[in-house]
C-alpha positions, 0 to 999 in steps of 0.5 A, a space after each residue: 772181174 779183178 784184173 789182178 787175178 791175171 798175175 800179169 803186169 798190164 797197162 793201166 788202160 788194159 786193166 780198166 778195159 777188162 773191168 768193163 762189161 763190154 757193149 755193142 757199138 751201133 750208130 756211134 753209141 755203146 749200147 746193150 744187147 736187146 737180150 741183155 745176155 753176155 758171154 765170158 772171154 777167157 785167158 787161154 793160158 789159164 782158163 780164167 775169165 778176162 771180161 764179159 761181152 754183150 751177146 748180140 743176136 739177130 735183133 742187134 744185127 738188124 739195128 747195126 745194119 740199119 745204122 750202117 745203111 742210113 750212114 751209107 745212103 745219107 752220104 755221111 761217109 761217101 760225101 766226104 771228099 776222098 782226100 779227107 777220107 784218106 786223112 781219116 783212115 791214115 789217122 786210124 793207123 796213128 791211133 793204133 800206134 799210139 795205143 800199141 802197148 795196150 793193143 799188144 797186151 790185149 791180143 796176147 791175153 785174149 789170143 794167147 800169142 806171145 806179147 812180143 810177137 803181137 807188139 812186133 807183128 800184129 800191131 804194126 801190120 795193123 797200122 800199116 794197112 790203114 796207112 796203105 789204104 788211106 792212099 787208095 781213097 783218092 785212086 779208085 778210078 774208072 776208065 774211058 772206053 772207045 766203043 763201036 756200035 754196028 747197029 747205029 752207024 755214024 753215031 758217036 759215043 762217050 763211054 766210061 766206067 766209074 767204081 762205086 762203093 758196094 754199100 753196107 758190108 758185113 765183116 766176120 773175122 777170126 780168132 787167130 789174128 784178131 786185131 790184124 784181121 779187123 784192120 785188113 777188113 776195115 781199112 779197104 772198106 773205108 777206103 772204098 767208101 763203104 759202111 761196116 758192121 764188124 763181127 769179131 770171133 767170140 773167142 777173141 773180141 777184145 782187141 777189136 772192141 778196144 780198137 773201136 773204142 779208140 776210134 770212137 773216142 777220137 771222134 774222127 768217123 761219122 756215126 754209123 760208118 763203123 759198127 760192131 756186134 759181138 756174139 756167137 757165130 750162130 746168133 750174130 754171124 749167121 744173121 749178118 751173113 744172111 741180112 737182106 740189107 747187107 750188100 757184101 759179106 767178107 769172111 776169114 775163117 775155116 772153109 767149113 764155115 765159109 761154105 755156110 756163109 756162102 749159102 747164107 749170102 745167097 738170099 739177096 745174092 750179096 757179094 762174098 769174099 772168103 779167106 779160108 783154110 790151107 794145107 800149105 806145102 814147104 818144099 826143100 830141094 837139096 841145093 837149098 841153103 839148108 840152115 835157112 830152109 830149116 829155120 824157115 820151115 820151122 817158122 812156117 809151122 810154129 809161128 802163131 802156135 801154128 794157128 795160121 791159115 798159111 802154115 807150112 803144115 806139109 813138109 816135103 824135103 829131098 831124101 838127100 837132106 830129109 834127115 838133116 831137115 827133120 832133125 833141124 826142125 825137131 831141134 828147134 821144136 824141142 827148144 821152143 819155150 811154151 808158156 803164157 803169152 804175157 810171160 816175156 820169155 814165152 816163145 809159143 803160147 797156148 792154143 786159143 780155146 779148149 775146143 781148139 786144144 781138143 781138135 789139135 790133140 786129137 789130130 796128134 793122136 790120129 797121126 800116131 794111130 795111123 803110123 806116123 812117127 813123132 820125132 819131136 813134141 807130141 805132148 799137150 797139157 791142159 791140167 793148169 786150165 791153159 790150152 798148151 800143145 808143144 810144137 810137134 814134128 811127124 815123120 813117116 807120113 803119107 798123103 792118105 793120112 788124116 793128119 796130112 789131108 785135113 787142116 790141123 791149125 796147130 803147131 804140127 808138121 807132117 814131113 815126107 821125103 821125095 827122091 825124084 826132082 821132076 817138077 811135075 811130080 813135085 807139083 802134083 804132090 803139093 797140089 794134092 789137097 782141096 786147099 790152095 792158099 800158100 806154099 814155099 819153095 827152097 832152092 838156089 836154082 832160080 829157074 826151078 823156083 819159078 817153074 815150080 811156082 807156076 805149077 803150084 795151085 796156090 794164091 801165094 808162093 814164097 821162094 826161100 822165105 815163108 810168112 812174108 806179108 805186106 799191105 801191098 801184096 794181095 793174099 788169098 787162095 785157090 780152090 777151097 781156100 777162098 774167093 777174092 784177095 785181101 790187101 793190095 789194090 786187089 782187095 778194092 775189088 771186094 768193096 766196089 761195083 763197076 758202073 758203065 756210063 754211055 753218052 750219045 754225043 
């Protein structure tokens, strides 16, 4: 395609990249899919074609897994001293920073998010996780264990554990933070010594493809250590999850698909980690800094068009401040400029696809029909070919409404007042969901904050903030929000096996 149809000014490397027919990356080479089929990637702001990608299938997955298996079994990656592997991982972070502008533009074009947000958050967080994990390459350690064996009196043993890479990992990433989710998956797996087959979301494969291209051109990774297969979920993702020579699968996405991944992985009982959906509560007490809480609650739901697994989509505000809070969030919602992500004045871009647009607009109509009151937004429009939903605030909602129970994954918040400050009751309301990914609590009473944090069943609880991430902080969920953790040293558990060794002295 001619990149000029975008009507945007893009980096020269981006324009050149978009004009390519994207291939698969297997065994250190760019190759065509075995079926020769392709699929188009669209600009969600216009509905126009951005690029064409190879539509990988089970045959291509098999070739990629074989390449990763051979690279792992040969010691091509694990045989490199840990400090040298750490240096390579660190260099990937540098490469991301060196190509920050083009990666941010690709992310904006492909996902729809404002290019300024991609440049300020997605790209630097992606390089940061590689630098953080580079340090862990030399710090994956076992321990010595004194043992006492009653049935061998007088014998002495030396027992210790070692942590070894789990092997070949299949990584399936979502479309809401394509570059960052690729970084969250690739960096710890490399640090642990694993080899990888990455499958990006079919809606947003471009930044992952460009990242792999940048790494390939640098020549810093041995062939077969990192492989990438694009394609539809049922054609490429499913066979990767079920492949008998994949030792571990890591998935970020919806809870519905996560359950399918789990079933597919059962064939060879491969290890599974899942970072899934959420229905996160934002709880505002009357003593909170209300202006800060309003801004924080608005950001919690409207950041990244609400397409965040930890979005603060259920708002609980004390009745003393409920009207002020909902009015404040509604005012912010009304002032957010919705438009194409590549427009530098845009504050909220389009949803990622027509499928997502239909889903979110359907929830808005469901909320209206079930008696919810729209106090801001409630509008959506795809007449221009883009998938635009305006930030929306619902009042008069309750726990029985579909809008409140199910994950919307769009810029829609459901507000409910509470009157009783009994922490057990508040926690019960917060926990009244099948999810358990995140929550935020807004109060000046540090005792209340800590007590409530201990009662909320979620993997992350923010106090007087929301959406605070760091490479050193573990992130993941309770209940149907997933298994395992991303980031921090906890993520290394996803990619290592523990071996116990005992020597009779």
